[in-house]
Backbone as JSON Lines, residues from 0, in Angstrom:
{"i":0,"aa":"X","n":[122.89,69.66,98.19],"ca":[124.2,69.14,98.54],"c":[124.01,67.91,99.41]}
{"i":1,"aa":"X","n":[124.8,66.86,99.15],"ca":[124.73,65.66,99.97],"c":[126.0,65.53,100.78]}
{"i":2,"aa":"X","n":[125.93,64.78,101.84],"ca":[127.09,64.57,102.71],"c":[127.22,63.07,102.96]}
{"i":3,"aa":"X","n":[128.4,62.65,103.32],"ca":[128.65,61.25,103.64],"c":[128.62,61.07,105.14]}
{"i":4,"aa":"X","n":[127.86,60.1,105.6],"ca":[127.76,59.84,107.04],"c":[128.98,59.06,107.49]}
{"i":5,"aa":"X","n":[129.66,59.54,108.53],"ca":[130.8,58.81,109.09],"c":[130.28,57.72,110.01]}
{"i":6,"aa":"X","n":[131.16,56.84,110.44],"ca":[130.76,55.7,111.25],"c":[130.15,56.07,112.59]}
{"i":7,"aa":"X","n":[130.41,57.26,113.1],"ca":[129.86,57.64,114.4],"c":[128.53,58.37,114.26]}
{"i":8,"aa":"X","n":[127.96,58.37,113.06],"ca":[126.66,59.0,112.85],"c":[126.75,60.45,112.42]}
{"i":9,"aa":"X","n":[127.93,61.03,112.45],"ca":[128.11,62.4,112.01],"c":[128.43,62.42,110.52]}
{"i":10,"aa":"X","n":[128.33,63.6,109.92],"ca":[128.65,63.74,108.51],"c":[130.03,64.37,108.36]}
{"i":11,"aa":"X","n":[130.72,63.98,107.29],"ca":[131.95,64.67,106.93],"c":[131.54,66.04,106.41]}
{"i":12,"aa":"X","n":[132.27,67.07,106.79],"ca":[131.88,68.41,106.39],"c":[132.61,68.91,105.15]}
{"i":13,"aa":"X","n":[133.7,68.22,104.78],"ca":[134.45,68.68,103.61],"c":[135.36,67.55,103.14]}
{"i":14,"aa":"X","n":[135.92,67.76,101.97],"ca":[136.86,66.8,101.4],"c":[137.88,67.53,100.55]}
{"i":15,"aa":"X","n":[138.99,66.86,100.3],"ca":[140.05,67.45,99.48],"c":[140.83,66.35,98.78]}
{"i":16,"aa":"X","n":[141.31,66.61,97.56],"ca":[142.12,65.62,96.86],"c":[143.47,65.46,97.56]}
{"i":17,"aa":"X","n":[143.96,64.24,97.58],"ca":[145.24,63.95,98.23],"c":[146.28,63.61,97.17]}
{"i":18,"aa":"X","n":[147.41,64.3,97.23],"ca":[148.59,63.93,96.45],"c":[149.59,63.35,97.44]}
{"i":19,"aa":"X","n":[149.84,62.03,97.37],"ca":[150.78,61.43,98.32],"c":[152.15,62.08,98.26]}
{"i":20,"aa":"X","n":[152.78,62.21,99.43],"ca":[154.12,62.79,99.53],"c":[154.81,62.23,100.77]}
{"i":21,"aa":"X","n":[156.08,61.94,100.64],"ca":[156.86,61.47,101.79],"c":[157.3,62.61,102.69]}
{"i":22,"aa":"X","n":[157.16,63.86,102.22],"ca":[157.69,64.99,102.98],"c":[156.65,66.04,103.38]}
{"i":23,"aa":"X","n":[155.53,66.1,102.68],"ca":[154.56,67.17,102.92],"c":[153.36,66.64,103.69]}
{"i":24,"aa":"X","n":[153.05,67.27,104.83],"ca":[151.85,66.91,105.6],"c":[150.6,67.36,104.86]}
{"i":25,"aa":"X","n":[149.49,66.69,105.15],"ca":[148.19,67.11,104.63],"c":[147.83,68.46,105.25]}
{"i":26,"aa":"X","n":[147.05,69.25,104.54],"ca":[146.59,70.54,105.08],"c":[145.68,70.35,106.28]}
{"i":27,"aa":"X","n":[144.91,69.25,106.28],"ca":[143.99,68.94,107.38],"c":[144.2,67.5,107.8]}
{"i":28,"aa":"X","n":[144.03,67.2,109.07],"ca":[144.05,65.83,109.56],"c":[142.74,65.18,109.15]}
{"i":29,"aa":"X","n":[142.82,64.02,108.54],"ca":[141.62,63.36,108.03],"c":[140.83,62.68,109.15]}
{"i":30,"aa":"X","n":[139.54,62.54,108.89],"ca":[138.7,61.62,109.66],"c":[138.61,60.3,108.92]}
{"i":31,"aa":"X","n":[138.77,60.37,107.59],"ca":[138.72,59.19,106.74],"c":[139.37,59.52,105.4]}
{"i":32,"aa":"X","n":[139.68,58.46,104.66],"ca":[140.25,58.6,103.32],"c":[139.43,57.74,102.37]}
{"i":33,"aa":"X","n":[138.9,58.36,101.33],"ca":[138.2,57.63,100.28],"c":[139.23,57.19,99.25]}
{"i":34,"aa":"X","n":[139.17,55.91,98.86],"ca":[140.1,55.34,97.9],"c":[139.35,55.14,96.57]}
{"i":35,"aa":"X","n":[139.78,55.86,95.55],"ca":[139.09,55.83,94.26],"c":[139.51,54.72,93.33]}
{"i":36,"aa":"X","n":[140.7,54.15,93.52],"ca":[141.12,53.02,92.7],"c":[141.94,52.06,93.55]}
{"i":37,"aa":"X","n":[141.88,50.78,93.2],"ca":[142.53,49.72,93.98],"c":[144.02,49.98,94.21]}
{"i":38,"aa":"X","n":[144.51,49.52,95.36],"ca":[145.94,49.57,95.64],"c":[146.21,49.65,97.13]}
{"i":39,"aa":"X","n":[147.48,49.86,97.45],"ca":[147.92,50.01,98.83],"c":[147.91,51.49,99.21]}
{"i":40,"aa":"X","n":[147.64,51.77,100.49],"ca":[147.66,53.14,101.0],"c":[148.52,53.15,102.26]}
{"i":41,"aa":"X","n":[149.57,53.96,102.24],"ca":[150.44,54.1,103.41],"c":[150.24,55.48,104.01]}
{"i":42,"aa":"X","n":[149.87,55.5,105.29],"ca":[149.58,56.74,105.98],"c":[150.53,56.93,107.15]}
{"i":43,"aa":"X","n":[150.71,58.2,107.52],"ca":[151.29,58.53,108.81],"c":[150.11,58.91,109.7]}
{"i":44,"aa":"X","n":[149.92,58.16,110.78],"ca":[148.77,58.38,111.64],"c":[148.97,59.61,112.52]}
{"i":45,"aa":"X","n":[147.88,60.06,113.1],"ca":[147.94,61.17,114.04],"c":[148.88,60.85,115.19]}
{"i":46,"aa":"X","n":[149.02,59.57,115.51],"ca":[149.93,59.12,116.56],"c":[151.39,59.03,116.12]}
{"i":47,"aa":"X","n":[151.68,59.3,114.83],"ca":[153.05,59.33,114.35],"c":[153.59,58.03,113.79]}
{"i":48,"aa":"X","n":[152.76,57.02,113.65],"ca":[153.2,55.72,113.11],"c":[152.85,55.64,111.62]}
{"i":49,"aa":"X","n":[153.68,54.91,110.87],"ca":[153.39,54.64,109.48],"c":[152.67,53.29,109.39]}
{"i":50,"aa":"X","n":[151.53,53.29,108.7],"ca":[150.71,52.09,108.56],"c":[150.36,51.92,107.09]}
{"i":51,"aa":"X","n":[150.52,50.69,106.57],"ca":[150.15,50.4,105.19],"c":[148.91,49.53,105.18]}
{"i":52,"aa":"X","n":[147.88,50.01,104.47],"ca":[146.68,49.24,104.22],"c":[146.87,48.56,102.87]}
{"i":53,"aa":"X","n":[146.94,47.25,102.86],"ca":[147.24,46.48,101.65],"c":[145.97,46.14,100.88]}
{"i":54,"aa":"X","n":[146.09,46.21,99.56],"ca":[145.04,45.75,98.64],"c":[143.67,46.34,98.94]}
{"i":55,"aa":"X","n":[143.64,47.65,99.1],"ca":[142.37,48.35,99.37],"c":[141.58,48.42,98.06]}
{"i":56,"aa":"X","n":[140.32,48.07,98.12],"ca":[139.45,48.08,96.93],"c":[138.93,49.49,96.65]}
{"i":57,"aa":"X","n":[138.74,49.79,95.39],"ca":[138.17,51.1,95.04],"c":[136.8,51.24,95.67]}
{"i":58,"aa":"X","n":[136.48,52.46,96.09],"ca":[135.21,52.73,96.74],"c":[135.25,52.57,98.26]}
{"i":59,"aa":"X","n":[136.39,52.14,98.78],"ca":[136.55,51.95,100.23],"c":[136.79,53.28,100.91]}
{"i":60,"aa":"X","n":[136.21,53.45,102.09],"ca":[136.52,54.59,102.95],"c":[137.26,54.07,104.17]}
{"i":61,"aa":"X","n":[138.53,54.48,104.31],"ca":[139.34,54.1,105.46],"c":[139.12,55.12,106.56]}
{"i":62,"aa":"X","n":[138.58,54.7,107.67],"ca":[138.33,55.62,108.79],"c":[139.61,55.71,109.61]}
{"i":63,"aa":"X","n":[140.44,56.69,109.23],"ca":[141.77,56.84,109.86],"c":[142.11,58.31,109.98]}
{"i":64,"aa":"X","n":[142.62,58.68,111.13],"ca":[143.11,60.05,111.34],"c":[144.56,60.08,110.87]}
{"i":65,"aa":"X","n":[144.77,60.65,109.7],"ca":[146.09,60.68,109.08],"c":[146.59,62.11,108.92]}
{"i":66,"aa":"X","n":[147.89,62.28,109.09],"ca":[148.53,63.57,108.89],"c":[149.27,63.64,107.56]}
{"i":67,"aa":"X","n":[149.55,62.46,106.99],"ca":[150.3,62.4,105.74],"c":[149.93,61.1,105.02]}
{"i":68,"aa":"X","n":[149.87,61.16,103.7],"ca":[149.75,59.96,102.87],"c":[151.08,59.84,102.14]}
{"i":69,"aa":"X","n":[151.8,58.79,102.44],"ca":[153.15,58.63,101.9],"c":[153.13,58.14,100.46]}
{"i":70,"aa":"X","n":[154.0,58.73,99.63],"ca":[154.1,58.26,98.25],"c":[154.81,56.91,98.19]}
{"i":71,"aa":"X","n":[155.74,56.67,99.13],"ca":[156.39,55.36,99.21],"c":[155.36,54.32,99.63]}
{"i":72,"aa":"X","n":[155.22,53.29,98.85],"ca":[154.33,52.16,99.12],"c":[152.85,52.46,98.93]}
{"i":73,"aa":"X","n":[152.48,53.66,98.46],"ca":[151.08,53.93,98.13],"c":[150.92,53.74,96.63]}
{"i":74,"aa":"X","n":[150.07,52.77,96.26],"ca":[149.83,52.48,94.85],"c":[148.4,52.82,94.43]}
{"i":75,"aa":"X","n":[147.51,53.04,95.4],"ca":[146.13,53.44,95.1],"c":[146.13,54.88,94.59]}
{"i":76,"aa":"X","n":[145.13,55.21,93.79],"ca":[145.01,56.55,93.21],"c":[143.64,57.12,93.53]}
{"i":77,"aa":"X","n":[143.47,58.4,93.14],"ca":[142.2,59.1,93.33],"c":[141.77,59.09,94.8]}
{"i":78,"aa":"X","n":[142.7,59.48,95.65],"ca":[142.45,59.53,97.1],"c":[141.81,60.86,97.48]}
{"i":79,"aa":"X","n":[140.86,60.82,98.39],"ca":[140.19,62.01,98.87],"c":[140.22,61.99,100.38]}
{"i":80,"aa":"X","n":[140.72,63.08,100.98],"ca":[140.69,63.23,102.43],"c":[139.33,63.74,102.84]}
{"i":81,"aa":"X","n":[138.74,63.11,103.84],"ca":[137.43,63.54,104.36],"c":[137.61,64.09,105.76]}
{"i":82,"aa":"X","n":[137.01,65.26,105.99],"ca":[137.12,65.91,107.31],"c":[135.74,66.34,107.79]}
């Protein structure tokens, strides 16, 4: 089994597929989000703010603590929450 090293030198211990929703929180707060296809990603941060990452390239890992991935304004697909 392989693991992905996070920016602080630690490894992510698990991952889960993300289905964006404007109403449903993620089961786990992310340490990062892997973006599988190009597009915008709108998150609700752990701090409660909505932030849109524009024109994210496929293969990018966004190091963000998110509680929700909003379907409004999210056009990227194949998102994976990393914890």
